[in-house]
C-alpha positions, 0 to 999 in steps of 0.5 A: 510552523514546523514545530507547531505542526509536530504535535505529539500525535503526529509524531506518534503517527509518523513513527507508526508509519515508519515501522508500518512501512518498514515491515512492508519493505521487509516482507513485500520485496523479500518474501518471494526469496524467503519462500525460495529459500524454503524450497517452495516452487514459483506457483506455490510462492504466487499462491501463498502470497496471493493467499495472504493478499486475499485474507487482506481483502476481508479483514480491513472491512472487519476492523474498520466496522469494529473501529467505526462502531466502537469509536475507539480507532486507536484501540483497534490499531493496538489490537491489530499490531499485537495479533500480527506480531503473534501471527508472523511469529508462526513462521518460526514453526511452520514446516510445510506448505500449509503451516506456512500459509496459516502463519501468513494468513494470521498475519495478514488478517490483523495487519491488513486492518491497521493502515486504514486506522492510521489513515483516519486517525492521521487525516483527523489530526490534520483537519482542516489541512488534510492536504498536508497528509504527506508530511506525515506519511512520508515517514513510511517512505523513510522507514521502507527505504531504510529496510529494503537497503538494511534487508538487502545487505543482511540477505546477501551477507547471510541469507533470507532465513533472517526474515522472520527475526527482523519482521518480529523485531519490527513489530515489537518496536511498533507496538511501543509507538501504537500503544501511545496513540490517542483515540480519535475524538468521534462518536461510535457509529452504532446506527446504520451508516449513511450511504445516501448521495454517493455516486456509485458509478464514479466510485466503482470507476475509480476502484476498477481503476485502482484494482487494475493499477495494483494488479499490475504490481503483482509480479513486482511484489512477488518476483522482482528480486528474484527477477533481479537475481536472474539478470545477475544482480545481487540482493544488496543492489536490489536493495539499493534500486528498491530504495531509489524508488522510495527516494523518489516517492519521498520527493513526491510526497514532499510535492503532493500538497501543491500537485493536489491544489493545483491539478485535478484528480482525473489528470493525476490518475491518467498520469499514474496509469501511463507512467506505470505502463512505462515503468513495467516496459522498462523494467522488462526490457532493461537488464542492468542496474543502470537500466533498471533505475528509471523504472524504479524511480517511476515507483513515485508515480505508480504507487505513491501518487496513486495512493495519495489520489486514493486518499483524496478521493475517499476524503472527498467522496464519503461522510466521515461516519463511513471513511474508515470503512471505505479505506478498508474497502479500497485496501480490500478490493483495489490494493489487496484484491488486485495484488492478490490476482496479479501475484497468482497469475505472475506465480504460474507465468514465472514458471513457464514464461518469466518475461510474460510477468511484465507483459501481464504488468503492461496489459493491467497497467493499460486497462488502468490508463483506459479507466482513467481516460473513461473517468475523464470522459465522463466528467468524473473527479475533476476536483482538486484539494481546495474542496471544489467540486463538480458535484453540488452536494459533495459527500464529504467536508472540504480538504482545505 
C-alpha cells in the first residue's frame, strides 16, 4: 500500500515540500537575528519583514491566476523557484535598508506564489483520497525540522551572516526537483471563473479567523529567537526548541486523516484558537528551556492543525477551477496579511516593551477563538472530510 502510494509525482512533491519548508526554517525564525547582525533596529526589522510579507499578499493571487489561466501549474512553480533564487541572491549585494528591502521583496514576490501551486498539485495527485494530504505535506515539516537544528548550530558556531549562503544552496537544490514535476491534468481556465454558489459570509468569517490566528504568530516569526537570547538561551538550543515544535507538527500530521474524518471542522477551529492562546501565555511566562518546550509543542495546533483546516475548507468550499486562486487568497489575506500586521506591530512593541509582544499575540489568538465560536454558533463548517455537508449544494467535490 505504501509503495503504491509513493508514485514518482508524489515523491517529487514531497521533495519540493521538504526544500520549501527547509527554506522557511531558515528564514522565518532566523531572519530577525540576521537583520540584527546587519545592524538594523527592532522597528526596522519589523518593517523589513512586514514589507516582505506584504508583498506576499499580492503576488500569490497573480501567480495563481496565471496558473489557472494557462493550465500549466507545474511550469508556474518552476518559474517561481528560479526567480526566488535570483531575488534571494540579492542579499549578497544589498547594503542599506532600502537595498535589503528590495532584495527581500523580490524574493517574496516569487517565493510566495509557489506553495499554492504545490498544494493544488498535491491534492490533484491524491484524488479522491485528499485526506491523505498530510502524508506528503509532512515532508515539509521534516525539512523545517532539519534546517532549524542545522542553522541554529551553524549560527552559534559562526554567525547569522551565513544565512544568504544557506538560502541560495537550498533554492538551487529545490530547482532540481521542481523541474521534474509533471503538469497538472487540468484545462486552462480562460473564461470567467465560476464564483456562483459561494457562501461569502462563511468564507469571510473563516478568513477573519485565519487572519487573526496568523497575526498572533507575528512576534514569533520576527522576534522569538531574539527573545530566547534575552532569556540566555543560545541559538543552537533555540534550534532544538523549534525542532521540537516541528516534531509535534509531524506527529499531528500523521493523525490528521483520522481527525478530519471524525471531528467537524468548526470544532477543530475552536481547538486551534484555544491552544494558540495557551501557547502565547506559556511563551510569555516561561523563562527556561524546559518551560518553553510545552509552548513549542503547541505549534502543532496553532500552525499545523490550522493549516490543514484551511486546506479542507478551500477544497470543500470552492469549485476546482478557482481553488488555486482561493489557495492564493488564503495565503495573501490570512497568512501573509495577518503575519505582516503581527510582525510590524511586534517590531514597534519590542523596541519599548518586549513583553507586550506576547500580550498582543494572546489578544489576537483570543480574537481567532471568538471567530471560531461565532462560526459554530451560526452552524458553519460542521462537515468532516467524508464530504458530508449541511449545505445541500456544496461548491466543491467531496474529499473522499
